PDB file of N, CA, C and O in Angstrom:
ATOM      1  N   MET A   1      98.513 102.189  97.815  1.00  0.00           N
ATOM      2  CA  MET A   1      98.786 103.175  98.719  1.00  0.00           C
ATOM      3  C   MET A   1      97.740 104.501  98.849  1.00  0.00           C
ATOM      4  O   MET A   1      97.180 104.953  97.850  1.00  0.00           O
ATOM      5  N   GLU A   2      97.544 105.068 100.202  1.00  0.00           N
ATOM      6  CA  GLU A   2      96.975 105.758 100.392  1.00  0.00           C
ATOM      7  C   GLU A   2      96.490 107.164  99.627  1.00  0.00           C
ATOM      8  O   GLU A   2      97.598 107.207  99.093  1.00  0.00           O
ATOM      9  N   ILE A   3      95.930 108.164  99.182  1.00  0.00           N
ATOM     10  CA  ILE A   3      96.325 109.330  99.422  1.00  0.00           C
ATOM     11  C   ILE A   3      94.930 110.708 100.211  1.00  0.00           C
ATOM     12  O   ILE A   3      93.720 110.870 100.374  1.00  0.00           O
ATOM     13  N   ASP A   4      96.539 111.489 100.497  1.00  0.00           N
ATOM     14  CA  ASP A   4      95.118 112.472 101.834  1.00  0.00           C
ATOM     15  C   ASP A   4      94.334 114.046 100.914  1.00  0.00           C
ATOM     16  O   ASP A   4      93.735 114.304  99.870  1.00  0.00           O
ATOM     17  N   PHE A   5      94.769 114.628 101.951  1.00  0.00           N
ATOM     18  CA  PHE A   5      93.712 115.631 101.096  1.00  0.00           C
ATOM     19  C   PHE A   5      94.928 116.993 100.675  1.00  0.00           C
ATOM     20  O   PHE A   5      94.750 117.857  99.817  1.00  0.00           O
ATOM     21  N   ARG A   6      96.124 116.835 101.556  1.00  0.00           N
ATOM     22  CA  ARG A   6      97.038 117.721 101.106  1.00  0.00           C
ATOM     23  C   ARG A   6      98.045 117.534 100.359  1.00  0.00           C
ATOM     24  O   ARG A   6      99.097 118.167 100.266  1.00  0.00           O
ATOM     25  N   THR A   7      97.562 116.371  99.677  1.00  0.00           N
ATOM     26  CA  THR A   7      98.714 116.033  97.880  1.00  0.00           C
ATOM     27  C   THR A   7      97.184 116.444  97.472  1.00  0.00           C
ATOM     28  O   THR A   7      97.247 117.173  96.482  1.00  0.00           O
ATOM     29  N   ILE A   8      96.165 116.285  97.784  1.00  0.00           N
ATOM     30  CA  ILE A   8      95.097 116.648  96.935  1.00  0.00           C
ATOM     31  C   ILE A   8      95.175 118.047  96.249  1.00  0.00           C
ATOM     32  O   ILE A   8      95.310 118.352  95.064  1.00  0.00           O
ATOM     33  N   ILE A   9      95.036 118.862  97.476  1.00  0.00           N
ATOM     34  CA  ILE A   9      95.096 120.387  97.190  1.00  0.00           C
ATOM     35  C   ILE A   9      96.737 120.828  96.581  1.00  0.00           C
ATOM     36  O   ILE A   9      96.983 121.816  95.889  1.00  0.00           O
ATOM     37  N   VAL A  10      97.433 120.103  96.919  1.00  0.00           N
ATOM     38  CA  VAL A  10      99.079 120.423  95.996  1.00  0.00           C
ATOM     39  C   VAL A  10      98.854 119.810  94.444  1.00  0.00           C
ATOM     40  O   VAL A  10      99.258 120.447  93.472  1.00  0.00           O
ATOM     41  N   PHE A  11      98.401 118.951  94.351  1.00  0.00           N
ATOM     42  CA  PHE A  11      98.378 118.595  92.703  1.00  0.00           C
ATOM     43  C   PHE A  11      97.228 119.474  92.478  1.00  0.00           C
ATOM     44  O   PHE A  11      97.414 120.101  91.435  1.00  0.00           O
ATOM     45  N   ILE A  12      96.067 119.787  93.060  1.00  0.00           N
ATOM     46  CA  ILE A  12      95.060 121.761  92.245  1.00  0.00           C
ATOM     47  C   ILE A  12      96.051 122.058  91.927  1.00  0.00           C
ATOM     48  O   ILE A  12      96.663 122.085  90.859  1.00  0.00           O
ATOM     49  N   VAL A  13      96.250 122.318  92.984  1.00  0.00           N
ATOM     50  CA  VAL A  13      96.484 124.305  93.085  1.00  0.00           C
ATOM     51  C   VAL A  13      98.351 124.155  92.173  1.00  0.00           C
ATOM     52  O   VAL A  13      98.966 125.104  91.687  1.00  0.00           O
ATOM     53  N   PHE A  14      98.716 123.001  92.203  1.00  0.00           N
ATOM     54  CA  PHE A  14     100.296 123.219  90.440  1.00  0.00           C
ATOM     55  C   PHE A  14      99.809 122.946  89.077  1.00  0.00           C
ATOM     56  O   PHE A  14     100.237 123.468  88.048  1.00  0.00           O
ATOM     57  N   VAL A  15      98.342 121.585  89.234  1.00  0.00           N
ATOM     58  CA  VAL A  15      97.463 122.125  88.151  1.00  0.00           C
ATOM     59  C   VAL A  15      97.331 123.995  87.467  1.00  0.00           C
ATOM     60  O   VAL A  15      97.498 124.688  86.464  1.00  0.00           O
ATOM     61  N   GLU A  16      97.078 124.014  88.330  1.00  0.00           N
ATOM     62  CA  GLU A  16      96.366 125.710  88.232  1.00  0.00           C
ATOM     63  C   GLU A  16      97.719 126.557  87.764  1.00  0.00           C
ATOM     64  O   GLU A  16      98.208 126.813  86.664  1.00  0.00           O
ATOM     65  N   THR A  17      97.955 126.758  88.646  1.00  0.00           N
ATOM     66  CA  THR A  17      99.955 127.119  88.680  1.00  0.00           C
ATOM     67  C   THR A  17     100.912 127.138  87.457  1.00  0.00           C
ATOM     68  O   THR A  17     101.265 128.160  86.868  1.00  0.00           O
ATOM     69  N   GLY A  18     101.282 125.869  87.154  1.00  0.00           N
ATOM     70  CA  GLY A  18     101.611 125.349  86.476  1.00  0.00           C
ATOM     71  C   GLY A  18     103.050 125.177  86.359  1.00  0.00           C
ATOM     72  O   GLY A  18     103.695 124.593  85.488  1.00  0.00           O
ATOM     73  N   SER A  19     103.451 125.831  87.460  1.00  0.00           N
ATOM     74  CA  SER A  19     104.726 125.354  88.419  1.00  0.00           C
ATOM     75  C   SER A  19     104.921 125.573  89.760  1.00  0.00           C
ATOM     76  O   SER A  19     104.566 126.442  90.557  1.00  0.00           O
ATOM     77  N   LEU A  20     106.226 123.563  89.862  1.00  0.00           N
ATOM     78  CA  LEU A  20     106.364 124.072  91.033  1.00  0.00           C
ATOM     79  C   LEU A  20     106.650 124.775  92.248  1.00  0.00           C
ATOM     80  O   LEU A  20     106.074 124.476  93.294  1.00  0.00           O
ATOM     81  N   TYR A  21     107.763 125.970  92.158  1.00  0.00           N
ATOM     82  CA  TYR A  21     108.288 127.459  92.197  1.00  0.00           C
ATOM     83  C   TYR A  21     107.062 127.696  92.929  1.00  0.00           C
ATOM     84  O   TYR A  21     106.884 127.222  94.051  1.00  0.00           O
ATOM     85  N   SER A  22     105.901 128.676  92.110  1.00  0.00           N
ATOM     86  CA  SER A  22     104.471 128.962  91.962  1.00  0.00           C
ATOM     87  C   SER A  22     103.359 128.434  93.555  1.00  0.00           C
ATOM     88  O   SER A  22     102.884 129.140  94.445  1.00  0.00           O
ATOM     89  N   ALA A  23     103.297 127.136  93.357  1.00  0.00           N
ATOM     90  CA  ALA A  23     102.582 126.060  94.079  1.00  0.00           C
ATOM     91  C   ALA A  23     102.842 125.969  95.193  1.00  0.00           C
ATOM     92  O   ALA A  23     101.994 126.060  96.080  1.00  0.00           O
ATOM     93  N   SER A  24     104.652 125.674  95.484  1.00  0.00           N
ATOM     94  CA  SER A  24     105.241 126.166  96.285  1.00  0.00           C
ATOM     95  C   SER A  24     104.502 127.242  97.542  1.00  0.00           C
ATOM     96  O   SER A  24     103.758 127.169  98.520  1.00  0.00           O
ATOM     97  N   LEU A  25     105.163 128.091  96.869  1.00  0.00           N
ATOM     98  CA  LEU A  25     104.507 129.358  97.355  1.00  0.00           C
ATOM     99  C   LEU A  25     103.480 129.852  98.013  1.00  0.00           C
ATOM    100  O   LEU A  25     103.466 130.460  99.084  1.00  0.00           O
ATOM    101  N   ILE A  26     102.714 129.587  97.384  1.00  0.00           N
ATOM    102  CA  ILE A  26     100.915 129.722  97.750  1.00  0.00           C
ATOM    103  C   ILE A  26     100.796 128.360  98.596  1.00  0.00           C
ATOM    104  O   ILE A  26      99.644 127.940  98.491  1.00  0.00           O
ATOM    105  N   LEU A  27     101.489 127.640  99.292  1.00  0.00           N
ATOM    106  CA  LEU A  27     101.131 126.424  99.735  1.00  0.00           C
ATOM    107  C   LEU A  27     102.297 126.038 101.114  1.00  0.00           C
ATOM    108  O   LEU A  27     102.468 124.995 101.746  1.00  0.00           O
ATOM    109  N   GLY A  28     102.854 127.187 101.191  1.00  0.00           N
ATOM    110  CA  GLY A  28     104.174 127.598 102.311  1.00  0.00           C
ATOM    111  C   GLY A  28     104.926 126.450 102.524  1.00  0.00           C
ATOM    112  O   GLY A  28     105.054 126.125 103.705  1.00  0.00           O
ATOM    113  N   CYS A  29     105.619 125.540 101.423  1.00  0.00           N
ATOM    114  CA  CYS A  29     105.765 124.709 101.686  1.00  0.00           C
ATOM    115  C   CYS A  29     107.266 124.408  99.662  1.00  0.00           C
ATOM    116  O   CYS A  29     106.849 125.117  98.746  1.00  0.00           O
ATOM    117  N   SER A  30     108.343 123.719  99.328  1.00  0.00           N
ATOM    118  CA  SER A  30     109.137 123.574  98.747  1.00  0.00           C
ATOM    119  C   SER A  30     108.700 122.814  97.933  1.00  0.00           C
ATOM    120  O   SER A  30     107.905 121.883  97.798  1.00  0.00           O
ATOM    121  N   PRO A  31     109.790 123.757  97.122  1.00  0.00           N
ATOM    122  CA  PRO A  31     109.210 122.874  95.300  1.00  0.00           C
ATOM    123  C   PRO A  31     109.554 121.546  95.854  1.00  0.00           C
ATOM    124  O   PRO A  31     108.487 121.104  96.278  1.00  0.00           O
ATOM    125  N   SER A  32     110.849 120.348  96.154  1.00  0.00           N
ATOM    126  CA  SER A  32     110.512 119.496  96.328  1.00  0.00           C
ATOM    127  C   SER A  32     109.465 119.133  97.191  1.00  0.00           C
ATOM    128  O   SER A  32     108.898 118.179  96.657  1.00  0.00           O
ATOM    129  N   SER A  33     109.025 119.360  98.056  1.00  0.00           N
ATOM    130  CA  SER A  33     107.792 118.915  98.560  1.00  0.00           C
ATOM    131  C   SER A  33     106.250 119.072  97.713  1.00  0.00           C
ATOM    132  O   SER A  33     105.157 118.638  98.075  1.00  0.00           O
ATOM    133  N   VAL A  34     106.533 119.709  96.693  1.00  0.00           N
ATOM    134  CA  VAL A  34     105.197 119.607  95.903  1.00  0.00           C
ATOM    135  C   VAL A  34     105.289 118.543  94.809  1.00  0.00           C
ATOM    136  O   VAL A  34     104.306 118.126  94.196  1.00  0.00           O
ATOM    137  N   SER A  35     107.313 117.890  94.491  1.00  0.00           N
ATOM    138  CA  SER A  35     107.573 117.038  93.453  1.00  0.00           C
ATOM    139  C   SER A  35     106.634 116.286  94.085  1.00  0.00           C
ATOM    140  O   SER A  35     105.566 115.989  93.550  1.00  0.00           O
ATOM    141  N   ILE A  36     107.180 115.713  95.983  1.00  0.00           N
ATOM    142  CA  ILE A  36     106.906 114.077  96.135  1.00  0.00           C
ATOM    143  C   ILE A  36     105.408 114.328  96.036  1.00  0.00           C
ATOM    144  O   ILE A  36     105.144 114.070  94.862  1.00  0.00           O
ATOM    145  N   HIS A  37     104.305 114.691  96.648  1.00  0.00           N
ATOM    146  CA  HIS A  37     103.076 114.967  96.717  1.00  0.00           C
ATOM    147  C   HIS A  37     102.638 114.816  95.261  1.00  0.00           C
ATOM    148  O   HIS A  37     101.489 114.427  95.051  1.00  0.00           O
ATOM    149  N   LEU A  38     103.450 115.090  94.238  1.00  0.00           N
ATOM    150  CA  LEU A  38     102.734 114.949  92.906  1.00  0.00           C
ATOM    151  C   LEU A  38     102.908 113.287  92.514  1.00  0.00           C
ATOM    152  O   LEU A  38     101.937 112.582  92.240  1.00  0.00           O
ATOM    153  N   LYS A  39     103.844 112.958  92.528  1.00  0.00           N
ATOM    154  CA  LYS A  39     104.678 111.359  91.893  1.00  0.00           C
ATOM    155  C   LYS A  39     103.509 110.421  92.659  1.00  0.00           C
ATOM    156  O   LYS A  39     103.076 109.382  92.160  1.00  0.00           O
ATOM    157  N   ARG A  40     102.830 111.263  94.675  1.00  0.00           N
ATOM    158  CA  ARG A  40     101.758 110.807  94.786  1.00  0.00           C
ATOM    159  C   ARG A  40     100.460 110.017  93.991  1.00  0.00           C
ATOM    160  O   ARG A  40      99.902 108.957  93.706  1.00  0.00           O
ATOM    161  N   VAL A  41     100.495 111.590  93.892  1.00  0.00           N
ATOM    162  CA  VAL A  41      98.818 111.515  93.344  1.00  0.00           C
ATOM    163  C   VAL A  41      99.369 110.381  91.587  1.00  0.00           C
ATOM    164  O   VAL A  41      98.875 109.259  91.690  1.00  0.00           O
ATOM    165  N   ARG A  42      99.811 110.468  90.864  1.00  0.00           N
ATOM    166  CA  ARG A  42     100.711 109.838  90.169  1.00  0.00           C
ATOM    167  C   ARG A  42     100.243 108.246  90.525  1.00  0.00           C
ATOM    168  O   ARG A  42      99.425 107.432  90.097  1.00  0.00           O
ATOM    169  N   HIS A  43     101.444 108.331  91.743  1.00  0.00           N
ATOM    170  CA  HIS A  43     101.578 106.633  92.313  1.00  0.00           C
ATOM    171  C   HIS A  43      99.670 106.106  92.091  1.00  0.00           C
ATOM    172  O   HIS A  43      99.522 105.023  91.524  1.00  0.00           O
ATOM    173  N   TYR A  44      98.377 106.847  92.520  1.00  0.00           N
ATOM    174  CA  TYR A  44      97.533 106.439  92.671  1.00  0.00           C
ATOM    175  C   TYR A  44      96.495 106.342  91.666  1.00  0.00           C
ATOM    176  O   TYR A  44      95.695 105.418  91.521  1.00  0.00           O
ATOM    177  N   PHE A  45      96.596 107.334  91.037  1.00  0.00           N
ATOM    178  CA  PHE A  45      95.472 106.981  89.771  1.00  0.00           C
ATOM    179  C   PHE A  45      95.995 106.164  88.670  1.00  0.00           C
ATOM    180  O   PHE A  45      95.253 105.624  87.849  1.00  0.00           O
ATOM    181  N   HIS A  46      97.395 106.066  88.652  1.00  0.00           N
ATOM    182  CA  HIS A  46      98.245 105.357  87.500  1.00  0.00           C
ATOM    183  C   HIS A  46      97.711 105.799  86.438  1.00  0.00           C
ATOM    184  O   HIS A  46      97.017 104.999  85.809  1.00  0.00           O
ATOM    185  N   GLU A  47      97.848 107.055  85.964  1.00  0.00           N
ATOM    186  CA  GLU A  47      98.000 107.311  84.721  1.00  0.00           C
ATOM    187  C   GLU A  47      98.585 108.864  84.435  1.00  0.00           C
ATOM    188  O   GLU A  47      98.516 109.823  85.204  1.00  0.00           O
ATOM    189  N   PRO A  48      99.264 108.812  82.908  1.00  0.00           N
ATOM    190  CA  PRO A  48      99.986 110.386  82.882  1.00  0.00           C
ATOM    191  C   PRO A  48      99.476 110.955  83.074  1.00  0.00           C
ATOM    192  O   PRO A  48      98.349 110.842  82.592  1.00  0.00           O
ATOM    193  N   LEU A  49      99.772 112.198  84.004  1.00  0.00           N
ATOM    194  CA  LEU A  49      99.564 113.285  84.750  1.00  0.00           C
ATOM    195  C   LEU A  49      99.669 114.743  84.191  1.00  0.00           C
ATOM    196  O   LEU A  49      99.001 115.776  84.143  1.00  0.00           O
ATOM    197  N   PHE A  50     101.152 114.140  83.709  1.00  0.00           N
ATOM    198  CA  PHE A  50     102.015 115.858  83.137  1.00  0.00           C
ATOM    199  C   PHE A  50     102.465 114.571  81.741  1.00  0.00           C
ATOM    200  O   PHE A  50     102.270 113.394  81.438  1.00  0.00           O
ATOM    201  N   ILE A  51     103.420 116.252  81.085  1.00  0.00           N
ATOM    202  CA  ILE A  51     104.085 115.404  80.573  1.00  0.00           C
ATOM    203  C   ILE A  51     105.390 117.256  80.417  1.00  0.00           C
ATOM    204  O   ILE A  51     105.237 118.469  80.562  1.00  0.00           O
ATOM    205  N   ARG A  52     106.603 116.224  80.026  1.00  0.00           N
ATOM    206  CA  ARG A  52     107.352 117.137  80.470  1.00  0.00           C
ATOM    207  C   ARG A  52     107.254 118.529  78.881  1.00  0.00           C
ATOM    208  O   ARG A  52     107.208 118.169  77.705  1.00  0.00           O
ATOM    209  N   GLU A  53     107.249 119.412  79.152  1.00  0.00           N
ATOM    210  CA  GLU A  53     107.699 120.026  78.179  1.00  0.00           C
ATOM    211  C   GLU A  53     109.073 120.703  78.241  1.00  0.00           C
ATOM    212  O   GLU A  53     108.884 121.820  78.725  1.00  0.00           O
ATOM    213  N   GLY A  54     110.956 120.442  77.844  1.00  0.00           N
ATOM    214  CA  GLY A  54     111.460 121.131  78.108  1.00  0.00           C
ATOM    215  C   GLY A  54     111.487 120.992  80.215  1.00  0.00           C
ATOM    216  O   GLY A  54     111.217 120.146  81.069  1.00  0.00           O
ATOM    217  N   ARG A  55     111.973 122.363  80.154  1.00  0.00           N
ATOM    218  CA  ARG A  55     112.418 122.210  82.038  1.00  0.00           C
ATOM    219  C   ARG A  55     110.650 122.437  82.647  1.00  0.00           C
ATOM    220  O   ARG A  55     110.315 122.248  83.816  1.00  0.00           O
ATOM    221  N   SER A  56     110.085 122.702  81.971  1.00  0.00           N
ATOM    222  CA  SER A  56     108.046 122.228  82.840  1.00  0.00           C
ATOM    223  C   SER A  56     107.663 121.202  82.951  1.00  0.00           C
ATOM    224  O   SER A  56     108.426 120.271  82.691  1.00  0.00           O
ATOM    225  N   LEU A  57     106.559 120.990  83.307  1.00  0.00           N
ATOM    226  CA  LEU A  57     105.818 119.815  83.569  1.00  0.00           C
ATOM    227  C   LEU A  57     103.863 120.482  83.086  1.00  0.00           C
ATOM    228  O   LEU A  57     102.875 120.869  83.710  1.00  0.00           O
ATOM    229  N   GLU A  58     104.199 120.291  81.852  1.00  0.00           N
ATOM    230  CA  GLU A  58     102.410 120.431  81.298  1.00  0.00           C
ATOM    231  C   GLU A  58     101.515 119.170  81.799  1.00  0.00           C
ATOM    232  O   GLU A  58     101.870 117.997  81.910  1.00  0.00           O
ATOM    233  N   PRO A  59      99.994 119.876  82.123  1.00  0.00           N
ATOM    234  CA  PRO A  59      99.622 118.831  82.446  1.00  0.00           C
ATOM    235  C   PRO A  59      98.611 118.056  81.348  1.00  0.00           C
ATOM    236  O   PRO A  59      98.276 118.544  80.268  1.00  0.00           O
ATOM    237  N   THR A  60      98.411 117.415  81.598  1.00  0.00           N
ATOM    238  CA  THR A  60      98.129 116.192  80.186  1.00  0.00           C
ATOM    239  C   THR A  60      96.041 116.414  80.808  1.00  0.00           C
ATOM    240  O   THR A  60      95.556 116.727  81.895  1.00  0.00           O
ATOM    241  N   GLU A  61      95.436 116.070  79.518  1.00  0.00           N
ATOM    242  CA  GLU A  61      93.813 116.586  79.678  1.00  0.00           C
ATOM    243  C   GLU A  61      93.445 115.514  80.120  1.00  0.00           C
ATOM    244  O   GLU A  61      92.493 115.066  79.480  1.00  0.00           O
ATOM    245  N   TYR A  62      93.902 114.648  81.257  1.00  0.00           N
ATOM    246  CA  TYR A  62      93.444 113.791  81.895  1.00  0.00           C
ATOM    247  C   TYR A  62      93.754 114.306  83.992  1.00  0.00           C
ATOM    248  O   TYR A  62      93.338 114.118  85.135  1.00  0.00           O
ATOM    249  N   ALA A  63      94.807 115.042  83.137  1.00  0.00           N
ATOM    250  CA  ALA A  63      94.788 115.694  84.676  1.00  0.00           C
ATOM    251  C   ALA A  63      94.098 117.398  85.334  1.00  0.00           C
ATOM    252  O   ALA A  63      94.013 117.864  86.470  1.00  0.00           O
ATOM    253  N   ILE A  64      93.709 117.929  83.944  1.00  0.00           N
ATOM    254  CA  ILE A  64      93.211 118.504  84.082  1.00  0.00           C
ATOM    255  C   ILE A  64      91.846 118.183  84.204  1.00  0.00           C
ATOM    256  O   ILE A  64      91.305 119.023  84.923  1.00  0.00           O
ATOM    257  N   LYS A  65      90.935 117.188  83.743  1.00  0.00           N
ATOM    258  CA  LYS A  65      89.483 117.111  84.294  1.00  0.00           C
ATOM    259  C   LYS A  65      89.567 116.792  85.731  1.00  0.00           C
ATOM    260  O   LYS A  65      88.714 117.125  86.553  1.00  0.00           O
ATOM    261  N   LEU A  66      90.543 116.191  85.966  1.00  0.00           N
ATOM    262  CA  LEU A  66      90.594 115.220  87.406  1.00  0.00           C
ATOM    263  C   LEU A  66      91.447 116.407  88.346  1.00  0.00           C
ATOM    264  O   LEU A  66      91.869 116.246  89.491  1.00  0.00           O
ATOM    265  N   SER A  67      91.537 117.383  87.670  1.00  0.00           N
ATOM    266  CA  SER A  67      91.973 118.582  89.108  1.00  0.00           C
ATOM    267  C   SER A  67      90.049 119.239  88.451  1.00  0.00           C
ATOM    268  O   SER A  67      89.143 118.535  88.897  1.00  0.00           O
ATOM    269  N   GLN A  68      89.757 119.988  87.868  1.00  0.00           N
ATOM    270  CA  GLN A  68      88.602 120.311  87.880  1.00  0.00           C
ATOM    271  C   GLN A  68      88.150 119.257  89.389  1.00  0.00           C
ATOM    272  O   GLN A  68      88.301 119.373  90.605  1.00  0.00           O
ATOM    273  N   GLN A  69      87.434 118.061  88.297  1.00  0.00           N
ATOM    274  CA  GLN A  69      86.690 117.635  89.957  1.00  0.00           C
ATOM    275  C   GLN A  69      86.832 117.659  90.586  1.00  0.00           C
ATOM    276  O   GLN A  69      85.911 118.148  91.239  1.00  0.00           O
ATOM    277  N   LEU A  70      88.374 117.131  91.623  1.00  0.00           N
ATOM    278  CA  LEU A  70      88.467 117.186  92.379  1.00  0.00           C
ATOM    279  C   LEU A  70      88.352 118.857  93.390  1.00  0.00           C
ATOM    280  O   LEU A  70      88.085 118.946  94.588  1.00  0.00           O
ATOM    281  N   LYS A  71      88.557 119.642  92.725  1.00  0.00           N
ATOM    282  CA  LYS A  71      87.752 121.314  92.669  1.00  0.00           C
ATOM    283  C   LYS A  71      86.737 121.505  93.305  1.00  0.00           C
ATOM    284  O   LYS A  71      86.620 121.934  94.453  1.00  0.00           O
ATOM    285  N   SER A  72      86.213 121.291  92.808  1.00  0.00           N
ATOM    286  CA  SER A  72      85.021 120.761  92.990  1.00  0.00           C
ATOM    287  C   SER A  72      84.503 119.974  93.780  1.00  0.00           C
ATOM    288  O   SER A  72      83.634 120.620  94.366  1.00  0.00           O
ATOM    289  N   CYS A  73      84.527 118.537  94.299  1.00  0.00           N
ATOM    290  CA  CYS A  73      83.945 118.186  95.619  1.00  0.00           C
ATOM    291  C   CYS A  73      85.073 118.878  96.490  1.00  0.00           C
ATOM    292  O   CYS A  73      84.316 118.832  97.460  1.00  0.00           O
ATOM    293  N   PHE A  74      85.837 119.283  96.841  1.00  0.00           N
ATOM    294  CA  PHE A  74      86.575 120.352  97.533  1.00  0.00           C
ATOM    295  C   PHE A  74      85.721 121.577  98.030  1.00  0.00           C
ATOM    296  O   PHE A  74      85.505 122.022  99.157  1.00  0.00           O
ATOM    297  N   MET A  75      85.436 121.844  97.150  1.00  0.00           N
ATOM    298  CA  MET A  75      84.388 123.298  96.990  1.00  0.00           C
ATOM    299  C   MET A  75      83.031 123.040  97.665  1.00  0.00           C
ATOM    300  O   MET A  75      82.591 123.893  98.436  1.00  0.00           O
ATOM    301  N   SER A  76      82.326 121.884  97.414  1.00  0.00           N
ATOM    302  CA  SER A  76      81.760 121.361  97.905  1.00  0.00           C
ATOM    303  C   SER A  76      81.466 120.563  99.715  1.00  0.00           C
ATOM    304  O   SER A  76      80.589 120.364 100.556  1.00  0.00           O
ATOM    305  N   PHE A  77      82.753 120.383  99.469  1.00  0.00           N
ATOM    306  CA  PHE A  77      82.784 120.044 101.407  1.00  0.00           C
ATOM    307  C   PHE A  77      82.824 121.125 101.790  1.00  0.00           C
ATOM    308  O   PHE A  77      82.345 121.277 102.914  1.00  0.00           O
ATOM    309  N   ASP A  78      83.390 122.383 101.088  1.00  0.00           N
ATOM    310  CA  ASP A  78      83.633 123.186 102.484  1.00  0.00           C
ATOM    311  C   ASP A  78      82.360 124.122 102.035  1.00  0.00           C
ATOM    312  O   ASP A  78      82.308 125.302 102.381  1.00  0.00           O
ATOM    313  N   THR A  79      81.553 123.634 101.404  1.00  0.00           N
ATOM    314  CA  THR A  79      80.201 124.258 101.524  1.00  0.00           C
ATOM    315  C   THR A  79      78.804 124.359 102.720  1.00  0.00           C
ATOM    316  O   THR A  79      77.904 124.970 103.296  1.00  0.00           O
ATOM    317  N   ILE A  80      79.833 122.809 102.365  1.00  0.00           N
ATOM    318  CA  ILE A  80      78.505 122.086 103.958  1.00  0.00           C
ATOM    319  C   ILE A  80      78.935 121.825 104.877  1.00  0.00           C
ATOM    320  O   ILE A  80      78.323 120.910 105.426  1.00  0.00           O
ATOM    321  N   LEU A  81      80.042 122.305 105.581  1.00  0.00           N
ATOM    322  CA  LEU A  81      81.076 122.248 106.740  1.00  0.00           C
ATOM    323  C   LEU A  81      80.690 123.930 107.083  1.00  0.00           C
ATOM    324  O   LEU A  81      80.355 124.376 108.180  1.00  0.00           O
ATOM    325  N   THR A  82      80.848 124.690 105.798  1.00  0.00           N
ATOM    326  CA  THR A  82      80.323 126.269 106.279  1.00  0.00           C
ATOM    327  C   THR A  82      79.074 127.288 106.400  1.00  0.00           C
ATOM    328  O   THR A  82      79.007 128.454 106.789  1.00  0.00           O
ATOM    329  N   LYS A  83      77.488 125.786 105.589  1.00  0.00           N
ATOM    330  CA  LYS A  83      76.080 126.700 105.381  1.00  0.00           C
ATOM    331  C   LYS A  83      75.842 126.014 107.148  1.00  0.00           C
ATOM    332  O   LYS A  83      75.495 124.876 107.465  1.00  0.00           O
ATOM    333  N   ASP A  84      76.154 127.103 107.970  1.00  0.00           N
ATOM    334  CA  ASP A  84      74.962 127.511 109.068  1.00  0.00           C
ATOM    335  C   ASP A  84      75.868 126.664 110.403  1.00  0.00           C
ATOM    336  O   ASP A  84      75.560 126.931 111.564  1.00  0.00           O
ATOM    337  N   ASN A  85      76.678 125.925 110.187  1.00  0.00           N
ATOM    338  CA  ASN A  85      77.616 124.879 110.601  1.00  0.00           C
ATOM    339  C   ASN A  85      76.423 124.238 110.811  1.00  0.00           C
ATOM    340  O   ASN A  85      75.763 124.373 111.841  1.00  0.00           O
ATOM    341  N   ILE A  86      75.812 122.865 108.965  1.00  0.00           N
ATOM    342  CA  ILE A  86      74.491 122.435 109.827  1.00  0.00           C
ATOM    343  C   ILE A  86      73.311 122.694 110.162  1.00  0.00           C
ATOM    344  O   ILE A  86      72.679 121.686 110.481  1.00  0.00           O
ATOM    345  N   ASN A  87      72.546 124.005 110.240  1.00  0.00           N
ATOM    346  CA  ASN A  87      72.214 125.415 110.639  1.00  0.00           C
ATOM    347  C   ASN A  87      71.818 124.687 111.929  1.00  0.00           C
ATOM    348  O   ASN A  87      70.735 124.339 112.400  1.00  0.00           O
ATOM    349  N   LYS A  88      73.554 124.546 112.471  1.00  0.00           N
ATOM    350  CA  LYS A  88      73.396 124.712 114.071  1.00  0.00           C
ATOM    351  C   LYS A  88      72.286 123.633 114.494  1.00  0.00           C
ATOM    352  O   LYS A  88      71.566 124.136 115.358  1.00  0.00           O
ATOM    353  N   SER A  89      71.770 121.866 114.070  1.00  0.00           N
ATOM    354  CA  SER A  89      70.912 121.007 114.574  1.00  0.00           C
ATOM    355  C   SER A  89      71.291 121.066 116.393  1.00  0.00           C
ATOM    356  O   SER A  89      70.655 120.364 117.179  1.00  0.00           O
TER     357      SER A  89
END
């Protein structure tokens, strides 16, 4: 199974907001779409990412660390792409 940038972004936003609904508002999609993306991430990494706490999902320590690492990668990627367009070489 492959994973795409959109799925990674959904995962990061969900971990930061802690809510399918809040993540869906930020991303402009439905809560069920967020859920589908989270399933893709779980299948891709083969690790428990969330623990059900009543009606909510709490990220595991692994999910929090993974989200931080992925966010850092995206920020580096963005810096490279916007860095004066690679000095317009």
